[in-house]
C-alpha angles and dihedrals in degrees: 000000000000128000095264092052092047092051091049092050091049090050090052091051092047092051089058097051126106116238090258094051090044089060090051091050092048091051091049093049090048089052092051093048092049091048091053090050092049093048091050091049092049090050092052092047090055091061109103111250095007096119092051093046091049092049090050091049091050090050091050091051091049090052092047093247095144138121120226120238089243091057091048091051091052091048095051 
């Protein structure tokens, strides 16, 4: 079953739920989405030097040391 078919099947199930069960489903989906975000964040934080590079990037942005997307496109 591909992603489109799975989404369609989920939509069919959702359309059959009572308002109370719909709230439960919404909470569960929010939990799953948050968990994915947390796992992705943890994975990034495990990369050696990532925290330092992120801090440097934030500092550069704050100081206006950035390149616009248009400038990047012209460069490359």
